[in-house]
N, C-alpha and C positions, 0 to 999 in steps of 0.2 A: 457869111454865116457868123453869128455871134459865137465867140470862143466858148462861152458858158453852155452852149447847146450840145457840146460833144458828149455822147453817152459813155458812161463808165461802168465796167463790171466790177465784181469783187476783186480786190487786190490790184486794181488798175490805177496807175498814176498817169495823168495827162500833163504833158510838158509842152509849152509853146514858146518858141524863141521869137523875140520881137512881137509882142502881143498881137494876136490875130493875123500874123503873117503866115506865109505858106510853110514855114519851117516848124511843123508840128511833130512832136514825138510822143508816143504813147508807150508807157511801161506797163506791160500786161502779162498775165499768166494764161491768156487765151490759148496760146499754142503750146502750153506746157512750160516747165521751168528749165533753167539752165543747169550748169554744173553745181555740184555740192561744194561749198566753201570749206577749206581745210585750215585756214588760219593765217595769222601774221606772226613772225617770229624773229628772234635774234640769235646770233651765232657767237659762241665763246670758243676761241681757238683758231687754228689755222693761221698763225699760231701764237699762243701765249698772250692773247689780247686782253685777258682779265687778270694778268699777273699782279698788278699793283692793288687790285680791289681787295684782296684778302688781308692786306696790311692796314687797312683803314681801322681806326678805333671806333668804338660805339659812341654815340648813336649814329654816326655818319654812314657807317657801312650798311646798317639796316635801312637807313633812309634811301640810299642809292638802290638797294634791292627792292624797296617798295615802289620807287618810281619805275622800275623795270617790270615788276611782276604782279604787284598787288592789284586785284580787280577794282575797277572804277576808281582809280587813283592817278595813275600815270599812263605809261605805255600799255599796261595790262596785257602783256604778251600772251598769245595762245600757244606758242611753240618755243622751246629752247633746244637748240642744236649745239652739241659740244664736240670738241676734238677728242678722239680716242688717242691719247698721247702716244707718240712713237719714238721718243728720245731724240728727235731731230728738229732742226731749224725748218719752220714751215711758214714764215713770213716775218714775224716780229720776235721770235724766240722759240725755245724748245719746251715741250711739255713731256713730263716723265711717263714712261710706259708702265703698265701693270705687270709686264714681263720683260725686264731688261735682258734676261737670258731664258733659254728654253725651259730650264728647270726652276725658274724663279717666278713666283706670283705674289703680288702685293697690291691689294685693292684700296689702299689708303694714300697712295702717292698723288701729288698734285692737288689741285683745287676744284676740278670739275665735279667730283662727287659732292663736295660741299655746296657748290653752286646749284646743282640739280636739286639737292635737298632743300635749299633755301627757296628756290623757285616753287617747288612742290608744296612747301609749307604755306606759301602765300596763295597759290592757286593749285589745289589738288587735281584739277583737270588739265593742267598744262601737258602738252605733248612733248615727249623727250626723244631726241634723235642723237645717235652717235655716228661719227665718221672718222676713220683714220686717214690723216693726211700723209702719214709717214709710218715706218715700221722699224723695229729693232733689226739690226743687221742679220741676226740668226735666222729670221724668217726667210730671207732670200738665199740662204746657203752660199754666201759669198758674192752674190750678184746684187746690183742696185735695182732690183725688180721683184715685187712681192708675189707674182702670180705663177711662177714656174712650178711651185709646189702648192697647189690650191688647197689641199687638205690641211697643210700647216697654217696657211694664212687664215682659212676659215675657222680653225680651232682657236687661233689667237683672238679673233674678233668675237667668236661665240663665248669664249671665256670671260671677256670683258662684260658682255651682256649678262651672263650668269652671275658674275661677281657683283654687278650693280644691284641685283636682286638679293643675293645672299648676304652681302655685307652692309648694304645701305637701304634695302627695301625699296629700290627704284625699279620701276617697270619701263624698260626701253621699248618704245613703240615702233621705231624705224631705225634701220642702219643703212648708211650710204656706202657706195662703192667708190673707192679712191680712183679718180680718173683725170690725171694730168697729162698722160701720154695717149693711152687708149684703154678701152675697157676690155675685160676678158670674159667671154661668154661662159667658158668652162667654170671659172671661179664662181660666177653668179649662181650657176646651177648647184655646185658643190655647197655653197653657203646656204642656199635654200633648203637643200636636203638635210644638212647638218642641223639647221635651226629646227626643222620639223622633228628630227630624230631625238633631240634633247628636250622636246616639249615646249618649243617656242614657235608654234605655227602662226601665232598672232603678230610676230615681229615682221613688219614689212620691209622689203628691200627697195631702196631708192637707187636707180641706175640711170645714167652712169655718173650722176652727181658731177657733171662737167659740161656736157653738151647734149644735143638731141640725137647723136648718131646711133645710139643703141636702138632707136626706134626701127631703123631699117632691118636690123638683125631680128628684132622681136616679131616683125611681120613674117619673116621667113622661117622662124623657129618657134613653134607653139609652146615647147617646154620652157624656152627662155622667157617667152611672153608670160606664161603662168607663174614664173619665178619672180617676176618684177611687179611691184605694186604701184610704184611711182616713177615716172620719168622726170629726173631733175636736171635742170640746166643752170649754169652759172652765167650771170650778166647777159640775159638773152635779148636785152634791148626791147622788151615788151612783145617780142614776136616769137612764134613757134614755127614748126614746119609741118607740112601736110602729113608726112609719115607718122609723126608723133600723135596727131589727131586721129589718124586711122586706127591706132592701137586701142583707142577708147580707154586708155589708162589715165589716172590722175596725172596732171602736168603741173609741176611746181617750178618756180624760180627758187631753187634750193640754196643759192647764194647770190646776193644782189646788193646794190647800194654802193658800199666801199668808197664813200665820198666824204670829203671834209665837212664836218657837221655845222657849218655856218648856215645862213638862211638859204643860200643856193643849194646846199646839201639837203635842207628841209624841203625845198621845192622839188628836187630830184626825187626824194622819197614819196612826196605827195603824188607826183605824176605816175611813178611806176606802180604804186599800190593800186591805183585804179586801172591803169592801162595794161598791166600784166594780164588782167582778165579781159578787158575790152578788146585788146589787139591779139592776145596770145592764148586766151582761155586757160591761163594759169590760176589755180585755185589756192595757192599758198605762196607767200613771198617771205624770204628769210634774209635779214640784214646781216652782212659782214661789215662791221661787227656789232655785237651786243652793246658793249660799253668800251670806250677808248680808255683803257686802264693799263697803259704801257707808256714808256717814255716817249714823249711827243716827237722827238727827233729820230726815232726809229722809222722805218718805212710806213707810209700811210697813217701818219700821226693824225689823231682826232677823227678817224673814220668810223666812229661809233654813234649809236643813237643818243648817247650822252657822254660826258667827259668826266673821268674820275682818275686823274693821273698824279695826285699829290696826297698820298696817305700820310706823309709827314706833317702836312698842314691841316688836313681834314677837308680841304676845299674840293668841291665838285661843282659841275655846271649842268643843269637840266637844259639841254639844247632843244632846238625847234623840232627835230625828228621825233622826240618823245611825244609831243602833243599832236603832231601829224599822225602818228601811229594811233593815238587815242581816238581820232575821228572815226576809225573803223573798228578797233578792237573793243572799245567800251560799249558798242551798240550792236555787236554781232557775236556769234560763237561758232566754232567749227561744227558743222552739221547743218547750219543754215544753207539756203540755196539761192543762187543768183537767179534773177529774172533773165529770160532770154533777150528781152528788149532793153539792152544797155548800149552805150556807144559814145560817140563824140558829139560835142556841141557844135553847132554850125559856125560859130565865131571863134572856135578853139576851146580846148578843154575837154573834159570827159565826165561821165556820170555812170555810177553803178547802183544797183538796187538789190537788196537781199531780203529774204523773208524767212521766218522760222517755221512757217506753215501753220502757225497758231494765231494768226491775226496781226503779228508784228512785222513792221517794215522799216528798213533803214536805207536811206539814199545818201551817197557820198558824192559830192561834186567838187571838181578841182578845175581851176582856170590858170594853171601855171604857164607863164610865158617861156619861150625857148631859153633865153639867156639866164633866166632865173630858176631853171630846173635841169641844168646840165649835170649828168652823172659823170664819174671818172671814166666810165666805159659802159658800153661801146660808144662810138661817135653818135651824136644825136642829129638826125636830119633836120633841116630848117622847117619851122611851122610858125603860124601866126595865131595870136589870141588877142581879141579885143573885148571891150566891155559889152555886156548884153543883158537883156531882161529874160527871166525865165518865169513862166506862170505854171503853177501846179494846182491840181485839184485832188484833195484827199482830206481825211479827217485831221483833227488838230495834231500838230507835230511839235516835238521838242527841237530846238535849233541850236547848233554849236558852230562857231565860226573861227577861222584863223585868217588873219590878214597879214601877209608879208608886206614890208615897207622898205624898199631898196633905196629910197631917196632920203628919208629922215631918220631911218633906223628906229622907228617907233612902232614896230610890229606888235601885234596882239595875237596870242595863240590860245586856242581852245577856250574861247570865250562863250559862255552860255548866254544866249539872247532870250528875249521873251518868247513864250510859245506863240506860234503863228495862229491867229484867229482868222477863220475863213469868212469871206464875204461872198454869198451865193456859191459856196463850195470852192472858191478860188483864192489863191494868194499869189503875189508876185515877188520874186527876188530880183534885186538889181545886182548882177554879178560883175564885179570889177575884175581887172586882171590880178593874178597872183593871190587868189583866195581859195580856201577850202571850206566847204559847208557840209555839215551832217544834218539831215532831216530825219527824224526817227520817232517812232512810237515808244521807244524805250526811255524811261524817265529816271534811270538809276545812275547815269553818267555823272562824274564829278571831277573837278580839277584839284588834285591833291597838292598839298603844300606843307613845308616845314619851315621853321625859322632859317634864315640865311646861314649857310655853313661858314666856317672860319674863312678869312680872306686868303687868297692865293699867296704862297710863299715858296721861295726856291728851296732846293734840297739843303739840309743843314751843312754849314761849312766845316763843322767839327762833328765827326761821326765815328762810332766804333761798335764792333760786335764781336763778342767772345764765343758765340755759338753755344753757350752753356745752357741748353734748353733740354730738360729731361724728358718731357712729354710734349713735343712740339705739335701744335694744332695742324701744321702743314709740313710737308717734307722739305720745303725750300726756305731759306733764310729771307727775312724781309728785305725788299728793295733790290736784291740781286736779280738780274734778268739774264738767264742763261741764253746765250746766242748759238753756241755749239756745245754739246755735252750736257750732262745733268749733274748739278751740284746739290747734294742732299745732306741733311743733318746726319751725323754718324756718331755712334758711341764706340770709342776705341778701347776695348776691354783689355788690350795688351799693354796699355800705357797707364801705369798707376800714378803718373805725375800730373802735370798741369794740363795735359792735352787729351783728356778723356772724351770731352765733347767737342767735336770738330765739324767742319764742312768738308765733304768728300766728293770729288769727281768720280763717278761710279761706272762710266762706260769704258769698255776695252775694245769695242768694235764699232766701226763706222755704221751708222744707221742708213736705212733706205729712205731717200727723200728726193723730191723734185727740185728743191731749192739749191742754190749755190752756197752750200755751207762751207765751213773751213776744215782743214785737216787738223787744226789745233782746237782744243776746247777753250771756251772763254765765257765769262759771265761779267756783265757790266753793271755799274752802279754809279749813282750820283747825278751831277748836273752837267749837261752837255756843253755848257758855256764856261766851265772851269778852265782857267789858263794856268795859274800857279798853284801847285798843291804838293803835299807830301802824302804818299801812300805807304803804309807799313803792314806787314802780314807775316805770321809764322807759316812756314811751308814744310811739307813732308813728302818726299818722293817714294813711290812704291814699285817703280819699274826699274829693273836692273839695267845698267850700262847706258841704254838709250833714253832713259827717263829724263824729264825736264819740267819745270814749272816757271811761272812768271807772275809778276805784278806789273801793272801798267797805268799810265796816265794819258790824257788827251786822246783817247780812242775816239776816232771820228766817224765810224760807221758801225752799223749793227744790222740785225734782221737778215734778209736774204742778200745783203751786200757785205756781210761780215768777212768774207774771204779777202776782200780788198781793203780791209781796215788798216789805217795808219795810226800812229801814236808814238809813245815812248814805252817800249817793252823791255823790262829787266828780267832776264832769264838766268836760272842756275840749272846745271845739269848733273846727272848722277855720275858722270865721268870725271867730275872735278873741275869743270870749266864754267865760265859765265859768258854771257853775250848781252849786248844792248842793241836793240834794233829799232828802226823807224817804222816797221810794219809788222803785222801779225805773222805773215808767212816767213819773215826772217831774212829777207833778201838784202835789205839795206842795213848794214852793220855800222853802228856808231862807236862801239867799243867792245873789246873782248879780252879774255885772259883766263888765268887760273883762279879757281875759287875754293878748291878743296872740298867741295860738297859731295856727299855720297847718298846712296839710297838708304832708307830707314833711319834717317836722322832729322831732327828738327832744326831749322834755321830761320832766323829773323831777317827778312829783306826789308829795306827801306829805299824808296825812290822819291827824290825831290826834283820837281821841274819848276823853273822860274825863268821867265823871259825866254831867251834863246839857249839856256844851259840846263843840263840835267846832271844829277849826281846820284850815286847809289852806295848803300852800305850793307854789310853782311855781319850779322850778330853785333851791331853797334859800331863796327869799324869801317871806315871808308874803303870801298873796293875800287871805285872809279869815280871820276869827277869831271865836270865841265865838258861833257859831251855836247856838241852843238846841235840844237834842234831848231830847224827853220820852219818846218810845218809838221803837223797841223798846229794851229794856234790855240785850239781848245778841244775839249772832249771829255768823255766819261773816264772814271777809274775802272780797273778791271783786274780779275785774277784768271788764271787758266793753266793749261798744260800743253806740253809739246806735241802730244798726240792723244789718241783715245787711250788713256791709261789711268790707273788708279793713282790718286794723290789727295793729300789732305791740306786743309788751310785752317788757321786759328788766329784769334786775336787780331782781326782786321781793324785797321784804323786809318782815317784820312783827315787831313787838315787842309782846307782851301783858303786862299786869300780873298 
C-alpha cells in the first residue's frame, strides 16, 4: 500500500517509521483525548537555590528572569513552585520563615515573595505553588516532626497562603505536603478543612509531594481522596503505579531533574519531559531547581535550568535545559490536552502531541540516547536509540529543532527551521540521535536573546559589608549563604553608637528538618578555593554564660553536609574564654585560653590563615598565633554562633591573597 493512501480524520497525525514499513503510528482523537496538560515548571527552594539571584545588578537580574518566565522568549515556564521557608537547612541553605515564633508574623522575609511577583509580572497566568520542606521548631512542640499537632501546622501553612495574598497580591493555586519520611492522612484532611473555612477552596493540595504511596490510602479513604487534588511524586523515573492511576487524580512529577546542567543534563530533561507522560501519565513536570543561583561547591552545584551564581561579576549562563523547556512551553499552555495515541518510536525516542481543542496541535519528538540523557536519579535502565525516518501527514507546521553534539561540542538549541511544505499531504523528517523537534501550528515562538553578560570572575579578593542598610530590599545581606540558622538585617535601637545597623542571627530553637543540619548556626561567603585570607568582624553575644560566636576561614562543606564541615573556626564565648577549632562541631581544638569576652559587649575578631598557620586577634591585639592547620587547604569564609542563639555581627571584612 502506498503510504499516502492512509485515510486521516480531523486532528489526526499519521506517522510512519522507515517510510512505508510496517511500523506505522497514527496520532488520532478517534477514541477521545488523553489527560489534560498542567504545565512545565521550575522550583525555587528546597533549599535556598535562588539565594544569589537577588544580588544581581540590573539589567542582568531582569534578563535572567526573562529567560525563565517571559512568554515566547526562553523557558517560558508555566509553573513556579517555591519553598515556604522553614528556618532550616533543606539542601543548599536555609530560607527564613514567615513565623520564626508562634506569635511572630512577617511576610517580607526572604526572596520567594519577590520571585513570585517577578514571575507574575512576566506571565500573569503562571501557576504558583508553595511547599514547606521544613518548619520552625515551635510547630513540633519540641519534636523533630511537624504533624503531631496538625491544627498548628495547618494554621502555619494557611497563614503563608493568606499572607501571600494580603501583602503581595499573590494567589497561590496549590500547596504541597512535606513528605520525606511519611505522609500524614489526618493532617491532609485538617489542612483541606482549614483552607475551605478561610475561603480558600480553590487552593489544591498536592500529596504527598514525595512518592506515590498516598494513592493506596486514597483508594481506601474517600474523604482523603476528596481532599487531595494532585498526587505528586519526586524523581519517579518516568513511571507511576497502578494505584495512582486508579484514583483518577492528576499525576505530577512535582520534583524532577536535579541534574548538572551540561548537555547530558539537557538530554535528561528532554527525555523526561516527554516520557513522564508517555510512560507515567504525568501531566506536569517541575525541575529542581529553577536556577542554579547558589555557590557551585555546595551540594548539587549547577543543577538548575540555567546558571546564575556570580552576582558580583554579573555573569550568567543560559544552559541547554532552558531551550529544551521552550520546545514544549512556547507551543502549549496548561489546559491543552494530550492525544491518547502517543508513545515510543520504534528505533528509540518518544513523541507526544497536544491540542488546544481549537484547531492547534503541537508535537514534540525526542531521540535522546541512553548515555546522553542520564539523570542524577533514579538509575536509568539501558535502551537503544538509532537514526530513523519519520513521515507525517498534516497541514503546514512550524518547526523548531535542538541538536545535541557530544563529539564536537557544536550543539544548536531551539533553532527555527523553515516551515515544512507538504507534498501530497506528506513530509519526512530524518531524525538523528540526540535531537529534539517541535512541530506545531503555533507561530509565536521565538528564541530570546540579550547582549552577552559580563565575563565570569571569581568572588572579589577584598570585600567588606557594614550592613548599614536602612530599608533593605531583602532580609538577608548580599552573598551570605545561611547554612544553619537565619542571619537577618537588624536595627539595634539600644545602641546609639556605631552598631545601630547589624546582621543578627535570630533563631533560638532548632527547626524541624529532614536534613543533617548543624547544632551551630553558620553563614558562608566568598570563594571556595581561597587558601590564604584574613577575616575580620565585630561580634556581639546575647546569650548569657553559654553564648558563643565565631568567624571562620577555609570552610570546606555546606548544605546538607554542613554538620561535618571542617576549616579554621575562631570562637569567643560569653564565659570569658576563646577556642580555635579545626571543625564546626568543635571537637578538634587547635588553641584555647582566656579572652575576657562577655555578653552584651562588642568585640572585633580577626583571623588570618596562611599556608599551614593561623593566627587570631581580639580588638586589634594578638590573642593566639601560629596554630598549625594541615587541612582543609581551602574553603569559604563564615560567621556563626555556638548554638541557636541571638547574636549580632557588624563591619565584616575579608582580604584574600
